[in-house]
Backbone bond lengths (Angstrom), bond angles and torsions (degrees), N, CA, C in turn:
res aa  C-N    CA-C-N  psi(-1)  N-CA   C-N-CA  omega(-1)  CA-C   N-CA-C  phi
1 M - - - 1.492 - - 1.564 109.87 -
2 T 1.323 112.84 128.05 1.499 114.71 -177.96 1.471 112.57 -106.98
3 S 1.296 122.09 165.57 1.395 124.31 -172.99 1.442 104.20 -158.00
4 A 1.460 112.19 142.95 1.410 119.92 173.37 1.447 112.29 -70.13
5 F 1.331 118.27 -18.19 1.418 119.08 -179.30 1.599 111.22 -98.35
6 A 1.178 119.77 22.47 1.517 122.16 -176.40 1.487 106.25 -60.35
7 L 1.388 111.66 139.36 1.517 119.79 176.50 1.431 112.58 -92.30
8 S 1.376 113.60 147.50 1.479 113.15 173.15 1.569 113.71 -73.95
9 D 1.326 119.53 162.83 1.358 118.27 176.02 1.563 113.52 -49.54
10 H 1.367 112.52 -47.04 1.499 115.46 177.84 1.422 117.52 -56.63
11 D 1.395 117.73 -48.64 1.409 123.47 179.56 1.572 110.09 -60.51
12 S 1.328 117.14 -51.50 1.437 120.87 177.87 1.627 114.49 -57.75
13 A 1.243 110.40 -35.35 1.553 114.66 -177.32 1.600 102.91 -68.51
14 Q 1.383 125.20 -24.68 1.330 120.71 -175.08 1.593 117.25 -87.99
15 L 1.314 110.38 -13.48 1.578 117.93 -179.22 1.436 109.90 -77.16
16 P 1.336 115.06 144.52 1.526 117.77 176.34 1.501 107.95 -74.73
17 L 1.436 115.78 148.17 1.406 125.25 -175.66 1.478 109.89 -90.49
18 A 1.424 115.46 145.74 1.398 120.00 171.52 1.522 106.85 -139.23
19 T 1.248 118.47 142.19 1.530 126.22 -179.93 1.555 109.39 -102.53
20 E 1.272 114.95 121.92 1.521 118.32 178.51 1.618 105.50 -115.66
21 L 1.298 111.75 144.64 1.430 124.89 -177.53 1.493 105.55 -105.66
22 I 1.296 122.59 124.45 1.470 126.81 175.85 1.497 112.10 -126.72
23 A 1.317 115.44 138.41 1.477 121.72 -178.96 1.563 115.00 -112.95
24 V 1.221 123.46 126.66 1.403 130.86 172.76 1.620 102.11 -100.09
25 I 1.256 121.31 99.91 1.473 122.93 -176.42 1.475 108.29 -115.39
26 V 1.390 111.16 124.29 1.455 120.40 -164.53 1.574 107.27 -118.43
27 A 1.358 116.70 135.94 1.476 119.09 164.22 1.452 107.48 -136.07
28 S 1.343 116.32 171.27 1.452 121.66 177.38 1.528 108.13 -129.16
29 S 1.306 119.43 117.94 1.385 121.06 -176.82 1.561 110.51 -137.78
30 G 1.431 112.07 126.58 1.406 117.30 176.58 1.555 110.53 61.90
31 G 1.324 120.42 33.24 1.417 124.76 177.39 1.512 112.89 78.37
32 A 1.278 116.26 21.07 1.556 118.51 -175.60 1.571 107.25 -130.20
33 A 1.337 114.04 132.62 1.404 121.76 179.96 1.580 103.51 -80.20
34 R 1.366 119.87 128.12 1.486 123.28 -171.14 1.567 105.80 -130.06
35 I 1.345 111.87 145.45 1.363 119.28 171.47 1.614 113.18 -120.99
36 L 1.273 120.43 152.35 1.343 129.43 -175.18 1.585 108.05 -88.69
37 T 1.189 120.98 115.82 1.578 122.67 -174.47 1.577 108.63 -124.32
38 I 1.281 107.97 168.57 1.464 115.50 171.89 1.577 103.44 -135.68
39 G 1.332 114.09 179.32 1.485 117.04 179.75 1.474 112.32 68.16
40 G 1.231 112.86 30.39 1.655 116.08 -176.78 1.483 113.52 64.11
41 G 1.322 118.34 25.99 1.503 126.51 178.10 1.458 114.95 94.47
42 D 1.320 117.39 12.59 1.422 122.22 177.18 1.622 119.32 -94.54
43 R 1.335 110.56 -4.23 1.389 110.48 -179.21 1.375 112.97 -155.48
44 L 1.352 123.03 163.66 1.462 125.16 -179.34 1.587 105.97 -92.42
45 P 1.331 119.22 153.39 1.396 117.29 173.94 1.486 116.24 -56.81
46 S 1.248 121.94 132.35 1.481 123.78 -172.67 1.392 115.56 -163.09
47 G 1.313 123.35 161.37 1.391 128.49 170.79 1.459 113.73 -175.01
48 P 1.428 122.31 169.19 1.392 125.86 -175.04 1.557 113.50 -73.65
49 L 1.247 117.46 147.51 1.456 125.33 170.77 1.612 106.24 -65.14
50 E 1.282 121.49 123.58 1.455 120.86 178.89 1.488 106.25 -118.31
51 S 1.451 114.28 162.33 1.387 117.26 177.36 1.508 119.37 -62.43
52 R 1.344 113.59 -21.42 1.504 120.91 179.72 1.545 112.23 -70.74
53 H 1.321 115.44 -21.05 1.484 119.73 -177.40 1.538 108.36 -79.50
54 R 1.296 112.29 134.32 1.453 119.23 178.91 1.426 116.14 -75.20
55 S 1.393 117.64 -25.60 1.464 122.79 -176.30 1.487 103.23 -153.20
56 L 1.350 114.20 171.46 1.471 125.56 163.24 1.571 112.94 -49.33
57 Q 1.430 110.83 -58.62 1.383 122.19 -176.35 1.674 109.53 -59.11
58 S 1.180 113.97 -47.50 1.465 119.93 -174.59 1.575 108.23 -64.57
59 G 1.195 116.33 -35.94 1.547 123.00 177.16 1.509 108.23 -68.82
60 L 1.363 115.67 -44.92 1.367 114.36 178.56 1.505 114.11 -58.86
61 R 1.401 112.36 -53.31 1.444 118.50 -179.85 1.485 110.60 -53.10
62 A 1.294 123.24 -39.25 1.459 125.55 -178.43 1.495 110.24 -64.32
63 W 1.328 120.28 -44.78 1.472 125.63 176.48 1.472 111.92 -61.72
64 V 1.389 116.00 -46.83 1.517 118.74 -175.38 1.598 105.10 -62.17
65 E 1.301 120.16 -52.04 1.401 124.58 -169.01 1.690 103.53 -67.35
66 A 1.249 122.48 -40.40 1.390 124.85 175.44 1.540 115.02 -60.10
67 Q 1.359 113.50 -34.87 1.465 115.82 -169.36 1.585 109.43 -97.56
68 T 1.380 114.30 -18.66 1.489 118.53 -172.93 1.569 113.28 -131.12
69 R 1.387 115.01 -11.92 1.528 120.17 -170.35 1.605 110.98 56.71
70 H 1.191 113.22 24.65 1.626 118.51 173.98 1.446 105.80 -104.70
71 Q 1.462 115.02 129.29 1.350 120.89 169.29 1.424 113.91 -89.46
72 L 1.360 116.13 136.22 1.547 118.82 -177.37 1.571 113.44 -87.34
73 G 1.244 114.58 148.76 1.490 119.97 172.20 1.503 110.33 -106.24
74 Y 1.407 111.14 -103.76 1.485 117.97 179.28 1.658 112.24 -62.56
75 M 1.290 115.79 126.98 1.338 118.73 171.02 1.564 111.84 -141.15
76 E 1.454 114.56 154.13 1.403 118.12 175.89 1.493 106.17 -150.33
77 Q 1.318 122.29 151.06 1.401 125.97 -178.27 1.492 108.87 -68.84
78 L 1.275 122.75 131.45 1.409 129.20 -179.10 1.471 119.70 -93.24
79 Y 1.439 117.26 -59.76 1.421 120.88 177.49 1.496 105.99 -165.99
80 T 1.287 113.45 155.95 1.470 116.34 167.20 1.501 109.14 -110.40
81 F 1.369 113.44 130.68 1.513 120.40 -178.71 1.490 103.49 -103.80
82 A 1.246 119.84 124.70 1.490 127.84 176.49 1.401 122.30 -135.14
83 D 1.434 116.99 9.60 1.340 121.00 -175.93 1.496 111.71 -57.14
84 P 1.360 118.42 131.84 1.370 124.47 -172.83 1.628 112.00 -64.13
85 D 1.368 114.53 -16.72 1.491 112.76 -177.03 1.535 109.95 -100.70
86 R 1.392 119.60 9.15 1.441 122.95 178.81 1.532 113.06 -62.02
87 T 1.287 110.31 144.50 1.555 112.88 173.26 1.558 107.89 -102.15
88 G 1.228 111.56 143.02 1.561 118.63 -174.21 1.568 108.04 -136.29
89 S 1.310 106.51 -170.56 1.491 113.19 176.71 1.412 118.75 -84.68
90 A 1.308 117.43 -11.48 1.442 130.90 175.33 1.453 118.68 -99.10
91 P 1.286 126.01 106.90 1.479 121.39 -176.74 1.581 104.62 -74.80
92 N 1.395 105.45 155.36 1.547 112.25 173.37 1.534 113.58 61.72
93 V 1.351 118.91 17.83 1.414 121.63 178.37 1.513 106.71 -136.20
94 R 1.374 111.97 138.85 1.442 116.91 175.98 1.526 110.23 -78.81
95 V 1.320 120.09 115.92 1.412 118.10 -175.14 1.517 109.39 -102.56
96 I 1.299 111.88 129.65 1.584 124.02 176.22 1.412 107.03 -104.37
97 S 1.399 118.99 107.07 1.469 124.88 -177.41 1.545 107.15 -94.31
98 V 1.410 115.41 124.02 1.418 119.15 167.80 1.579 113.10 -104.91
99 S 1.281 115.86 114.37 1.494 115.59 -171.81 1.479 110.33 -104.59
100 Y 1.182 109.01 156.90 1.635 121.13 -178.88 1.473 111.59 -132.94
101 L 1.320 113.94 148.15 1.412 126.08 -178.55 1.634 107.06 -104.29
102 G 1.208 117.42 125.03 1.465 120.54 -177.20 1.470 110.05 -130.61
103 L 1.323 116.23 133.26 1.515 125.80 176.33 1.441 108.43 -108.42
104 T 1.327 114.79 141.60 1.414 118.61 -178.38 1.562 107.65 -159.63
105 R 1.374 117.83 -176.86 1.352 124.78 167.22 1.558 118.99 -113.36
106 E 1.164 115.41 140.60 1.513 119.63 -172.84 1.516 108.85 -81.13
107 S 1.459 109.50 63.78 1.497 115.86 177.31 1.481 113.21 -106.88
108 Q 1.328 115.69 -16.80 1.485 116.66 179.84 1.555 110.74 -111.20
109 K 1.223 118.45 128.01 1.470 123.67 -175.02 1.520 102.80 -86.79
110 A 1.400 110.63 134.62 1.481 117.50 171.99 1.502 110.37 -64.81
111 S 1.372 116.35 133.25 1.510 117.04 -171.10 1.547 108.48 -90.98
112 F 1.311 120.29 -10.87 1.463 117.93 179.76 1.551 110.01 -89.60
113 S 1.314 117.17 144.86 1.416 123.60 -176.67 1.573 112.26 -55.78
114 D 1.338 119.20 -36.93 1.452 123.70 -172.57 1.437 111.49 -92.31
115 A 1.416 122.78 -1.65 1.336 122.90 -179.86 1.530 108.97 -107.07
116 G 1.285 115.93 141.50 1.506 121.64 175.32 1.458 114.20 -178.18
117 W 1.482 110.61 178.10 1.438 115.02 179.93 1.504 110.15 -91.49
118 R 1.414 116.97 141.50 1.471 119.29 176.84 1.668 106.67 -133.29
119 D 1.299 109.47 146.35 1.495 118.42 170.95 1.510 109.83 -58.89
120 W 1.322 114.92 124.77 1.506 113.06 178.05 1.523 110.96 -69.93
121 Y 1.308 124.67 -9.61 1.377 116.76 -175.87 1.493 108.54 -89.60
122 R 1.302 121.39 -1.52 1.371 123.84 165.62 1.498 115.81 -63.45
123 Y 1.266 106.56 -33.59 1.610 116.82 179.86 1.522 113.38 -87.37
124 F 1.356 114.79 -25.63 1.473 121.98 -177.48 1.575 102.75 -134.72
125 P 1.254 122.40 71.20 1.485 124.81 174.63 1.554 118.24 -56.33
126 W 1.257 112.44 -27.82 1.485 120.25 -177.01 1.588 110.38 -82.14
127 E 1.265 118.14 -2.78 1.502 125.28 -175.87 1.526 109.93 -89.83
128 D 1.285 122.63 -19.32 1.531 124.30 -170.10 1.567 108.89 -94.52
129 H 1.350 113.04 98.46 1.444 116.27 -179.05 1.600 113.09 -105.97
130 R 1.321 115.62 23.44 1.518 117.15 -175.91 1.443 114.06 -69.10
131 A 1.456 114.02 -21.91 1.451 117.19 176.16 1.536 106.76 -110.37
132 G 1.207 122.16 29.32 1.526 126.46 -173.74 1.567 105.98 95.77
133 A 1.345 109.35 -173.25 1.452 120.42 178.03 1.491 108.35 -64.19
134 P 1.302 119.16 135.68 1.469 116.89 175.23 1.424 111.28 -66.05
135 P 1.384 119.14 141.26 1.406 120.89 -176.27 1.606 116.02 -63.00
136 L 1.384 109.61 -26.82 1.520 110.49 179.60 1.547 111.35 -65.51
137 I 1.230 121.62 -17.71 1.467 119.34 176.35 1.434 112.17 -61.51
138 A 1.378 113.86 -57.00 1.515 119.86 -177.65 1.472 112.40 -68.64
139 A 1.408 117.40 -38.01 1.334 123.00 -167.10 1.481 108.41 -86.25
140 A 1.307 124.09 -28.30 1.409 122.13 -174.11 1.612 117.01 -134.30
141 I 1.414 114.72 -45.20 1.366 111.93 -178.79 1.512 115.85 -69.38
142 A 1.362 117.94 -49.73 1.441 128.96 178.29 1.532 109.80 -48.13
143 P 1.287 119.49 -53.13 1.511 118.78 -175.39 1.609 107.26 -68.70
144 R 1.338 123.09 -32.94 1.372 119.55 177.22 1.476 112.51 -72.10
145 L 1.384 123.97 -35.93 1.339 123.40 173.31 1.517 112.18 -66.05
146 S 1.298 118.31 -35.87 1.484 122.15 172.36 1.480 112.06 -52.34
147 A 1.287 113.50 -51.50 1.464 125.10 -178.46 1.485 110.05 -56.73
148 W 1.404 113.28 -45.76 1.480 120.65 -175.53 1.454 105.88 -66.67
149 A 1.406 121.76 -46.03 1.512 123.59 177.03 1.438 109.37 -55.09
150 H 1.392 115.90 -52.11 1.557 119.95 -170.36 1.564 104.85 -58.98
151 G 1.338 118.50 -31.65 1.437 118.35 -171.21 1.524 112.28 -78.20
152 A 1.337 121.60 0.81 1.476 117.19 -177.94 1.526 113.33 -72.51
153 T 1.214 116.85 158.99 1.426 128.21 -167.89 1.535 114.02 -72.01
154 T 1.339 112.99 -28.39 1.516 116.59 -179.62 1.516 113.90 -134.33
155 A 1.282 115.88 160.58 1.498 117.97 -176.87 1.525 108.80 -64.51
156 A 1.246 121.15 -39.32 1.423 122.14 176.51 1.459 114.75 -58.62
157 L 1.304 116.92 -44.13 1.444 123.29 -177.84 1.643 106.91 -68.52
158 R 1.269 116.47 -39.98 1.450 122.00 179.97 1.569 109.60 -59.54
159 R 1.354 111.28 -43.50 1.496 120.32 -175.96 1.569 104.70 -69.42
160 E 1.286 118.98 -43.44 1.482 116.42 -176.04 1.524 111.76 -73.52
161 R 1.318 119.83 -29.94 1.523 120.43 169.29 1.450 112.36 -61.51
162 R 1.388 116.07 -48.30 1.528 118.10 179.39 1.490 114.06 -59.48
163 Q 1.329 115.72 -37.89 1.441 117.32 -177.26 1.584 109.93 -72.80
164 R 1.434 117.11 -36.75 1.369 118.52 177.32 1.612 111.21 -63.47
165 A 1.300 117.61 -41.69 1.427 122.04 -177.04 1.547 109.12 -65.35
166 D 1.450 113.58 -40.08 1.456 117.78 -176.00 1.574 108.62 -67.76
167 I 1.285 117.39 -42.67 1.499 120.57 -172.73 1.543 106.24 -73.77
168 T 1.326 119.61 -42.05 1.544 118.25 -169.35 1.427 109.08 -78.11
169 F 1.464 123.58 -27.29 1.365 129.52 -175.35 1.467 113.29 -106.06
170 G 1.303 117.79 3.57 1.569 118.28 -178.80 1.490 110.69 62.74
171 L 1.304 118.20 46.43 1.526 113.45 179.27 1.506 114.24 -112.53
172 N 1.185 123.29 159.82 1.465 132.34 176.86 1.609 107.54 50.98
173 G 1.178 112.51 63.41 1.506 123.66 176.00 1.457 119.78 82.68
174 H 1.378 114.63 -5.11 1.468 116.95 175.84 1.535 112.27 -87.48
175 R 1.328 114.95 146.85 1.386 121.79 -179.26 1.484 116.55 -80.58
176 W 1.327 124.62 147.05 1.376 123.52 176.30 1.474 112.61 -72.94
177 N 1.273 119.80 132.26 1.487 127.70 -172.44 1.554 103.52 -117.95
178 E 1.381 119.77 101.79 1.438 120.40 -174.68 1.559 113.10 -63.27
179 E 1.433 117.61 -16.88 1.402 122.89 -174.56 1.540 109.84 -77.69
180 L 1.363 122.63 -12.69 1.420 124.90 -172.97 1.497 112.99 -95.08
181 A 1.315 113.88 40.32 1.493 121.74 -176.33 1.455 112.50 -66.75
182 L 1.388 117.11 -40.69 1.354 123.95 -177.89 1.478 108.47 -75.27
183 H 1.403 121.78 -38.07 1.445 125.71 175.82 1.578 110.34 -58.00
184 R 1.240 115.91 -41.69 1.446 122.92 -177.96 1.495 114.58 -68.22
185 Y 1.346 112.20 -40.89 1.530 115.64 171.69 1.436 114.93 -64.45
186 E 1.351 116.86 -38.15 1.453 117.49 -174.25 1.466 113.35 -76.24
187 L 1.474 112.50 -29.11 1.528 120.79 172.12 1.530 109.12 -61.01
188 M 1.403 115.03 -48.67 1.399 127.09 -174.72 1.692 102.45 -58.85
189 F 1.299 113.03 -50.19 1.558 113.59 -178.12 1.516 111.36 -61.77
190 E 1.350 117.76 -40.84 1.531 118.07 -179.71 1.516 108.19 -64.49
191 A 1.255 119.70 -34.33 1.403 125.12 -172.89 1.643 107.51 -82.52
192 G 1.224 118.30 -5.24 1.410 122.45 -175.27 1.506 120.26 73.97
193 L 1.254 114.29 17.46 1.525 119.84 -171.23 1.624 114.11 -94.65
194 V 1.324 114.15 11.40 1.541 123.03 173.77 1.603 106.18 -131.61
195 E 1.268 111.70 144.98 1.473 121.73 -175.39 1.534 109.71 -57.18
196 E 1.254 120.00 -33.04 1.465 121.92 -174.45 1.530 113.23 -66.40
197 A 1.347 112.66 -24.64 1.515 115.81 178.40 1.633 110.96 -70.11
198 H 1.355 117.04 -28.44 1.324 118.74 -170.74 1.694 100.93 -87.50
199 R 1.339 121.24 -37.45 1.408 127.91 170.84 1.583 108.60 -44.92
200 A 1.411 113.13 -51.76 1.405 120.82 -177.44 1.582 117.50 -65.05
201 G 1.275 111.10 -8.52 1.443 113.93 179.56 1.428 117.19 92.78
202 A 1.308 120.11 19.68 1.484 128.08 -176.34 1.547 104.49 -64.04
203 D 1.296 117.68 145.01 1.452 129.74 -178.96 1.541 108.97 -84.96
204 L 1.327 113.78 71.64 1.507 117.86 -170.80 1.502 102.66 -128.02
205 R 1.331 115.09 141.08 1.481 123.47 -177.97 1.557 113.57 -89.22
206 E 1.322 111.42 -44.96 1.453 115.52 -170.93 1.564 111.08 -88.46
207 R 1.261 116.05 114.31 1.549 120.31 -174.43 1.544 107.89 -107.30
208 A 1.303 124.17 -9.20 1.439 123.53 -177.78 1.586 107.45 -82.65
209 G 1.409 113.63 154.73 1.397 117.12 173.32 1.388 119.02 74.02
210 L 1.433 118.15 27.07 1.415 119.73 177.29 1.555 111.53 -73.10
211 F 1.345 116.43 159.16 1.577 123.09 -166.38 1.470 103.93 -110.56
212 G 1.478 108.79 145.40 1.309 118.78 167.23 1.657 118.96 73.31
213 R 1.214 120.66 148.07 1.509 123.71 177.70 1.521 106.57 -63.78
214 P 1.381 118.27 127.57 1.444 117.84 177.71 1.537 108.92 -82.83
215 M 1.381 117.34 167.15 1.355 127.33 172.11 1.507 116.64 -129.48
216 V 1.274 124.18 163.21 1.289 120.79 178.54 1.461 122.36 -68.75
217 H 1.381 124.68 147.95 1.472 126.06 -178.23 1.401 111.00 53.94
218 D 1.398 122.29 -122.85 1.432 124.40 175.08 1.524 111.61 -115.94
219 H 1.237 116.34 30.81 1.523 119.35 -178.54 1.624 109.85 -63.70
220 R 1.225 117.51 -36.11 1.417 115.35 -179.16 1.561 107.56 -68.72
221 R 1.244 121.74 -36.91 1.503 121.26 174.80 1.415 109.76 -61.35
222 I 1.198 120.06 -41.42 1.482 125.40 -178.18 1.625 110.43 -68.65
223 L 1.327 115.75 -36.16 1.507 123.30 174.29 1.517 105.44 -63.86
224 A 1.282 118.43 -46.30 1.517 120.83 -176.86 1.562 109.91 -64.20
225 T 1.342 117.47 -37.47 1.444 124.26 170.83 1.537 114.26 -54.30
226 G 1.315 110.54 -40.18 1.509 122.84 179.55 1.459 108.79 -64.18
227 I 1.392 114.29 -53.54 1.478 121.18 -174.67 1.546 109.78 -62.60
228 A 1.306 116.86 -42.67 1.457 120.62 -176.99 1.683 108.58 -65.07
229 R 1.328 116.47 -43.29 1.412 117.74 174.58 1.548 117.25 -64.36
230 L 1.305 116.37 -37.82 1.462 121.91 176.10 1.463 111.58 -63.81
231 R 1.331 116.67 -48.08 1.517 121.11 -176.68 1.486 107.38 -62.91
232 A 1.339 121.77 -38.72 1.423 119.08 179.34 1.589 109.85 -70.44
233 K 1.324 116.92 -41.17 1.406 121.65 -168.77 1.494 114.87 -71.57
234 I 1.403 116.93 -28.82 1.446 115.91 177.35 1.482 114.01 -69.74
235 K 1.352 117.73 -12.76 1.427 120.49 174.25 1.486 117.59 -70.22
236 Y 1.417 117.45 -26.56 1.324 117.35 -170.45 1.572 110.98 -134.66
237 R 1.358 118.03 -0.60 1.497 121.71 176.07 1.461 108.25 -136.89
238 P 1.338 118.15 150.47 1.507 123.25 -169.70 1.450 111.44 -89.52
239 V 1.468 118.89 38.74 1.376 119.87 -174.19 1.532 111.12 -67.79
240 V 1.328 119.17 -20.89 1.507 122.26 -179.93 1.584 110.49 -58.80
241 F 1.373 114.16 -18.28 1.439 117.20 177.88 1.552 105.51 -56.74
242 E 1.259 119.48 -44.87 1.559 126.29 -172.42 1.594 108.14 -55.97
243 L 1.270 118.99 -25.67 1.421 121.53 -178.82 1.381 119.65 -89.07
244 M 1.374 115.98 -12.61 1.467 119.76 -170.40 1.620 107.80 -97.27
245 P 1.377 116.60 152.22 1.381 116.53 168.78 1.565 117.95 -67.67
246 D 1.216 118.54 178.89 1.470 113.36 179.24 1.493 120.15 -67.33
247 E 1.358 112.75 -21.42 1.449 120.26 179.88 1.491 104.97 -135.79
248 F 1.376 120.84 139.18 1.543 120.27 -176.63 1.392 103.12 -161.71
249 T 1.363 111.66 163.66 1.522 127.46 171.57 1.428 113.73 -83.73
250 L 1.265 117.73 153.50 1.593 111.84 176.74 1.500 109.37 -73.03
251 F 1.295 121.80 -18.00 1.436 121.29 173.18 1.638 104.99 -67.81
252 Q 1.239 120.07 -42.51 1.477 118.54 178.20 1.415 112.24 -67.97
253 L 1.360 122.04 -30.36 1.424 122.16 175.03 1.583 112.61 -68.73
254 Q 1.342 111.67 -38.32 1.476 117.51 178.90 1.509 110.52 -69.92
255 Q 1.228 120.35 -35.71 1.544 125.80 178.45 1.536 108.82 -67.44
256 T 1.319 120.13 -34.55 1.363 121.71 176.45 1.472 113.73 -64.54
257 V 1.386 116.63 -51.64 1.468 119.77 177.53 1.451 111.97 -64.92
258 E 1.185 124.72 -31.61 1.504 133.62 172.42 1.534 106.88 -58.78
259 S 1.413 115.09 -52.99 1.411 115.17 -169.71 1.478 109.69 -68.48
260 L 1.303 122.36 -28.67 1.435 126.20 -176.53 1.533 108.03 -78.04
261 S 1.441 119.14 -44.24 1.405 124.35 -168.85 1.632 102.73 -79.42
262 G 1.319 117.12 -29.59 1.454 118.77 -169.48 1.468 114.97 74.35
263 R 1.364 116.65 16.86 1.369 121.39 178.07 1.532 109.00 -126.93
264 L 1.426 119.88 155.45 1.503 119.32 172.44 1.375 110.79 -89.29
265 L 1.466 119.66 153.56 1.362 124.80 178.25 1.484 110.34 -116.09
266 H 1.371 120.23 148.18 1.283 125.27 173.24 1.498 115.02 -65.10
267 K 1.350 114.02 118.71 1.583 111.94 -171.95 1.475 116.34 -59.19
268 Q 1.263 121.09 -47.92 1.390 120.01 -177.60 1.601 112.50 -64.53
269 N 1.365 113.17 -43.02 1.349 112.91 176.88 1.562 116.49 -58.83
270 F 1.290 114.52 -40.82 1.452 123.32 178.40 1.503 109.76 -57.06
271 R 1.419 116.80 -50.08 1.349 119.89 -171.53 1.591 108.57 -72.20
272 R 1.187 115.85 -31.43 1.615 122.73 176.42 1.536 106.45 -57.38
273 F 1.438 109.83 -56.92 1.437 112.19 -174.34 1.511 112.98 -61.54
274 I 1.328 118.79 -44.16 1.534 119.23 175.25 1.441 113.97 -54.12
275 E 1.363 116.80 -34.42 1.517 121.40 179.41 1.506 109.72 -69.76
276 Q 1.404 113.09 -43.98 1.472 119.08 -175.16 1.585 111.53 -66.51
277 Q 1.346 114.69 -36.93 1.402 120.52 177.92 1.525 114.44 -75.41
278 Q 1.369 114.70 -18.24 1.494 116.54 -178.54 1.529 111.40 57.69
279 L 1.290 110.80 47.38 1.587 119.24 -178.95 1.523 105.84 -83.85
280 V 1.314 127.51 -33.74 1.388 128.76 -165.36 1.540 105.82 -126.07
281 E 1.407 114.66 165.17 1.476 124.15 168.65 1.502 109.37 -140.27
282 E 1.288 113.24 150.32 1.475 116.26 175.66 1.455 115.62 -65.13
283 T 1.395 120.64 146.09 1.407 118.08 175.85 1.566 111.60 -93.00
284 G 1.290 114.61 -14.80 1.448 121.29 -173.00 1.504 116.85 91.73
285 D 1.275 113.39 -4.21 1.471 121.73 173.68 1.504 117.31 -105.06
286 I 1.359 118.61 167.05 1.470 118.17 -177.93 1.450 104.15 -129.90
287 A 1.438 111.57 153.93 1.487 117.90 169.98 1.492 110.84 -95.62
288 T 1.325 111.59 125.30 1.536 115.22 -177.29 1.526 110.66 -101.97
289 E 1.286 122.55 -4.46 1.517 127.33 178.37 1.523 113.16 -90.76
290 T 1.332 119.72 18.25 1.357 117.93 -174.82 1.499 119.03 -82.07
291 G 1.445 111.45 -7.94 1.489 115.62 179.15 1.499 111.80 91.81
292 G 1.313 121.99 -10.23 1.365 124.92 -175.24 1.542 108.01 -140.00
293 R 1.295 116.23 -144.21 1.476 121.20 176.28 1.515 109.32 -67.44
294 P 1.389 115.21 141.79 1.494 118.36 -178.58 1.614 103.09 -56.42
295 A 1.376 110.24 145.43 1.473 120.77 -178.04 1.559 108.93 -117.87
296 K 1.297 117.33 144.56 1.372 118.61 178.23 1.532 110.88 -73.85
297 L 1.407 114.73 147.82 1.425 121.66 -178.94 1.444 107.91 -98.71
298 F 1.376 120.79 142.62 1.293 125.96 -173.47 1.605 109.68 -125.66
299 R 1.284 122.04 163.00 1.500 119.25 166.14 1.578 103.35 -142.03
300 F 1.336 112.34 159.18 1.544 118.22 177.73 1.520 103.78 -73.71
301 R 1.316 111.48 139.38 1.510 121.16 -177.60 1.620 102.17 -73.22
302 R 1.302 110.91 141.77 1.425 120.15 -179.58 1.592 114.41 -57.68
303 E 1.359 107.24 -43.39 1.558 117.11 -179.95 1.539 104.25 -60.00
304 V 1.322 121.32 -39.90 1.412 121.58 -176.83 1.444 115.23 -60.06
305 R 1.344 118.04 -45.39 1.431 127.23 176.04 1.521 113.81 -54.77
306 I 1.269 116.46 -33.42 1.456 123.75 179.34 1.408 107.65 -86.44
307 E 1.242 123.07 -66.45 1.419 130.80 -174.56 1.588 112.60 -49.64
308 R 1.480 112.39 -55.46 1.399 119.20 -177.13 1.514 111.78 -61.78
309 A 1.327 119.00 -38.41 1.340 119.23 -178.99 1.499 115.95 -55.61
310 I 1.432 112.47 -29.23 1.461 118.08 -175.40 1.573 102.17 -88.56
311 G 1.277 116.71 -61.30 1.528 123.55 -171.92 1.429 114.27 -73.13
312 G 1.335 121.25 -28.99 1.525 128.09 -172.67 1.552 112.22 80.34
313 T 1.207 111.92 157.05 1.482 121.83 177.02 1.432 110.16 -148.52
314 K 1.283 117.11 159.84 1.428 120.33 177.00 1.619 111.53 -103.48
315 L 1.281 117.82 143.51 1.432 120.45 165.16 1.431 109.79 -110.67
316 P 1.390 120.83 132.49 1.440 120.18 -169.55 1.451 115.08 -61.47
317 T 1.330 123.14 127.88 1.427 125.99 179.19 1.531 100.74 -137.90
318 P 1.422 116.38 158.78 1.459 118.83 -176.10 1.467 111.37 -66.52
319 R 1.361 114.31 140.40 1.471 117.15 172.99 1.370 113.06 -95.91
320 S 1.365 109.73 146.44 1.495 117.69 -178.22 1.496 108.18 -86.25
């Protein structure tokens, strides 16, 4: 990510350092992938690391609970952002952001007026392929990327830009790869197609028709990092368990995986895979509020939670 305000190594070395903790907190509700935000949806829960915090995680948990009244469960470190040209909440300070990915259930409502759950596809509308490729890719994004590539100063750079656009967005014979969410956002940033690029001082003339809801600083880049990590992770670790209620139908489980991956799954193949992996067991009860035929309720086997956390397991997601 480039910026007109990039600092030299000497300048950045003179700035005081501050550590910021940022949380990408994900839930799945009603077939929608949701993120917990503050600032009316403009930022992720975050706050500075302070001397009173026993650890990075405890500091982050304290900030999330203070800002949203939501207690976190599963968490893992996501990435550390330390680019010298990052923009942050503290001026004249080099901010190092340590981000975490948290998985939870949307069972507790944030008590503050500016905190709440948002569908993550509002920020990345090009990522939801459950009904096929979003029309805005062919109608708007692809032409803008083509114009950006054509405007490169050399033939080699034009070719490199076209190849990146084709691979990341599944164009011109390339298949869509849902795990490239961060690559797509960074390409959009470089091409000047998201608002954050202009905030950072990119030398770009066309400011109309920017895509997706922006966030403050580089929070949308951090969110894209979380999406890419989670989409890869659900293929080999049972982290989706953290998003499910204690009892659920197989349709609800499939909807959750689809909401995260942004791709539809074949119903029978999905159920056959779940059965072969012995991930779940019947509870003996049925769900009557499904709107159709009563459906069996399942729960994750206790042994699976323990064994799979160590050895790993795949949940079926579309292959590119």
